C-alpha positions in Angstrom: -14.7 10.1 16.9 -11.1 10.5 18.1 -8.1 8.4 17.3 -6.7 5.8 17.8 -9.6 3.7 16.3 -9.7 -0.1 15.8 -12.4 -1.5 13.5 -14.4 1.7 13.9 -14.1 1.4 17.7 -12.7 4.5 19.3 -9.9 4.0 21.9 -10.0 7.7 22.8 -13.3 8.8 24.2 -15.2 9.2 27.5 -14.9 5.4 28.2 -11.6 4.5 26.8 -8.6 6.8 27.3 -5.3 6.1 25.5 -2.6 7.6 27.6 0.5 6.3 25.7 0.9 5.1 22.1 4.1 3.8 20.5 4.0 3.5 16.8 6.4 5.9 15.1 9.4 3.6 15.0 10.5 1.5 12.1 9.2 -2.0 11.5 11.6 -4.9 12.2 14.1 -4.9 9.4 15.0 -8.5 8.4 18.6 -8.7 7.2 20.6 -11.7 5.9 24.3 -11.6 5.3 27.0 -13.8 3.9 30.8 -13.6 4.5 32.9 -12.5 1.6 35.7 -14.9 0.8 39.1 -13.4 1.7 37.7 -10.0 2.3 36.5 -8.1 5.3 32.9 -7.3 5.8 29.8 -9.2 4.6 27.6 -9.2 1.6 24.0 -8.0 2.3 21.6 -10.5 0.8 18.3 -9.2 2.2 17.2 -6.1 4.0 13.4 -5.9 3.7 11.1 -4.6 6.4 9.2 -7.2 8.3 6.4 -6.9 10.9 5.5 -3.9 12.8 4.2 -3.8 16.4 2.1 -1.0 17.8 1.6 -0.7 21.6 -0.8 1.4 23.6 -1.6 2.0 27.3 -4.6 3.6 28.8 -7.7 3.3 31.0 -11.2 1.9 30.8 -13.8 4.0 32.7 -17.3 2.9 33.7 -20.1 4.7 35.6 -20.4 1.7 38.1 -18.8 -1.7 38.7 -21.3 -3.4 36.4 -20.9 -0.8 33.7 -17.2 -1.2 33.9 -17.5 -4.9 33.2 -19.7 -4.1 30.2 -17.0 -1.7 28.9 -14.3 -4.4 29.3 -16.5 -6.9 27.5 -17.0 -4.5 24.6 -13.3 -3.9 24.3 -12.5 -7.6 24.3 -15.2 -8.3 21.8 -13.8 -5.7 19.4 -10.1 -6.4 19.8 -10.4 -10.1 19.2 -11.2 -9.3 15.5 -8.2 -10.0 13.2 -6.9 -7.9 10.3 -8.9 -4.8 11.0 -8.2 -1.2 10.2 -6.2 0.6 12.9 -6.3 4.4 12.4 -3.9 6.5 14.4 -3.7 9.6 12.2 -6.5 11.3 10.3 -5.2 10.3 6.9 -3.3 7.0 7.6 -4.3 3.6 8.7 -2.7 0.2 9.3 -4.1 -3.3 9.0 -3.6 -4.9 12.4 -4.4 -7.8 14.7 -4.4 -7.4 18.4 -2.0 -10.0 19.8 -2.0 -9.1 23.5 -4.2 -7.3 26.0 -3.7 -7.0 29.7 -6.3 -5.5 32.0 -5.2 -4.9 35.6 -7.6 -5.0 38.5 -6.6 -2.6 41.2 -8.4 -3.6 44.4 -9.3 0.0 45.1 -10.9 0.7 41.7 -14.6 0.2 41.2 -15.2 2.2 38.1 -11.9 2.3 36.2 -9.0 -0.1 35.3 -5.7 0.4 33.4 -5.1 -1.7 30.3 -2.3 -2.4 27.8 -2.6 -3.8 24.2 -0.3 -4.7 21.4 -1.1 -4.9 17.7 0.7 -6.8 15.0 0.9 -5.3 11.5 1.9 -8.1 9.1 2.0 -5.4 6.4 4.2 -3.0 8.3 3.2 0.2 6.5 0.5 2.9 7.1 -1.5 3.7 4.0 -3.0 7.0 3.1 -6.0 7.5 0.9 -5.5 6.6 -2.8 -4.2 9.4 -5.0 -4.5 9.5 -8.8 -3.6 11.6 -11.8 -4.5 11.3 -15.5 -2.2 12.2 -18.4 -3.2 12.8 -22.0 -1.6 10.5 -24.6 -1.0 12.4 -27.8 -1.9 10.6 -31.0 0.9 9.8 -33.5 3.8 10.0 -30.9 5.1 6.5 -30.1 7.5 7.6 -27.3 6.1 9.9 -24.6 7.7 11.1 -21.4 6.0 12.1 -18.2 6.9 13.2 -14.6 5.1 12.2 -11.5 5.7 13.0 -7.8 5.3 9.9 -5.5 4.1 10.7 -2.0 4.9 8.7 1.1 8.1 7.7 2.9 8.4 4.2 1.3 8.2 3.1 -2.3 4.8 2.9 -3.9 3.1 0.2 -5.9 1.0 2.1 -8.5 -1.1 0.9 -11.3 -0.9 2.5 -14.7 -4.0 2.2 -16.9 -3.7 3.2 -20.6 -7.1 3.7 -22.2 -7.4 3.8 -26.0 -9.8 6.3 -27.8 -13.4 5.3 -28.1 -14.6 3.4 -31.1 -14.8 -0.2 -32.4 -12.4 -2.6 -34.0 -8.6 -2.9 -33.6 -6.1 -0.1 -33.2 -2.6 -0.5 -34.7 -1.0 -0.6 -31.3 0.7 -4.0 -30.9 2.9 -3.3 -27.9 3.3 -1.1 -24.8 6.4 -0.5 -22.7 6.5 1.4 -19.5 10.0 2.4 -18.4 11.1 4.2 -15.2 13.9 6.5 -16.4 15.3 7.0 -13.0 16.3 3.3 -12.8 16.2 2.3 -16.4 13.9 -0.6 -15.6 10.9 -1.4 -17.7 7.9 -3.7 -18.1 6.8 -4.6 -21.6 3.9 -6.1 -23.4 4.4 -7.1 -27.0 1.5 -8.5 -29.0 1.7 -8.0 -32.8 0.8 -9.7 -36.1 2.4 -13.0 -35.1 -0.3 -13.8 -32.6 -3.0 -11.2 -33.6 -2.9 -9.3 -30.3 -3.7 -5.6 -30.9 -5.3 -3.2 -28.6 -9.0 -2.5 -29.4 -10.6 0.8 -29.4 -12.5 1.5 -26.1 -10.1 -0.9 -24.3 -7.3 -0.7 -21.8 -3.8 -1.9 -20.9 -3.0 -1.9 -17.2 0.5 -2.2 -15.6 -0.1 -3.3 -12.0 3.1 -2.9 -10.0 1.4 -4.4 -6.9 0.5 -7.8 -8.5 3.3 -7.8 -11.1 0.7 -8.2 -13.9 -0.1 -6.7 -17.2 -3.8 -6.8 -18.1 -5.4 -6.2 -21.5 -8.8 -5.2 -20.2 -9.3 -8.0 -17.7 -7.1 -10.6 -19.4 -3.6 -11.2 -18.1 -0.9 -11.0 -20.8 2.6 -12.3 -20.9 5.3 -9.6 -20.4 9.0 -9.1 -20.2 11.1 -6.9 -18.0 10.7 -6.0 -14.3 8.2 -4.1 -12.2 10.3 -1.3 -10.6 10.0 0.3 -7.2 8.5 3.8 -7.4 10.5 5.6 -4.8 9.2 8.8 -3.1 9.9 12.0 -4.9 10.0 13.0 -8.5 10.0 10.1 -11.0 10.4 10.4 -14.7 8.9 7.6 -16.9 8.4 6.9 -20.5 5.7 5.0 -22.4 6.5 3.5 -25.8 3.9 2.2 -28.2 4.7 -0.5 -30.8 2.7 -0.3 -34.0 1.8 3.3 -33.5 -0.2 5.3 -31.0 -3.7 6.7 -31.7 -3.9 8.7 -28.5 -6.0 8.2 -25.4 -5.3 8.7 -21.7 -3.0 7.2 -19.0 -4.1 7.1 -15.3 -1.8 6.4 -12.4 -3.3 5.4 -9.0 -1.7 4.3 -5.8 -1.9 4.6 -2.0 1.0 6.4 -0.4 2.9 4.2 2.1 4.5 5.4 5.3 7.0 3.8 7.8 
């Protein structure tokens, strides 16, 4: 099946031919500014990307007038679905909703008609397949530094899952801090003797930069600090263990994002 494809419905085959596709531009960038008192220029308050719109033009082909009507009905049935996968490249996809479709009706055409469609991506980024890597946590070293290369053209929202060694009972680990050395920002969980929160053997601590949560196994824990943006390229980060480290593994997983 050729691309583009919406909700597993091909828009490039013997019946639907996409002739023109516009999608490589930036999403709308919503900016807000405020004047600076007694100085030229303005202060930039917000500059986040907003929605993205993808447009295509093409033709619908049928073997007869009645078959053409069936093909048009099939297209309308599929495109009315909302928040579906729109695949344009082999390894990237958007989540999109078709907001507009126009099907012309040339009087001379009995078996083909041109059409135009527009898709709205409320989340304006294309996502690639999830990538992951696992690092070994050495026992007895409370501060450990790693380097990871973030793919994509826009910052990622990874999850980091620290898994303790197998066994039963409590470890001595009473806190975990994950710090991005490039920015100096960190997210920190601190349990300890005061509230009896220690990591168990055969358990995990997850730092989720998409949901801004820290989970001890499946239970959300209070935390301090901030969840940084993991910009594309090489990022150095440091993990620090309070109360000692008994080893284990650390897994990073994320889906690269593209403008």
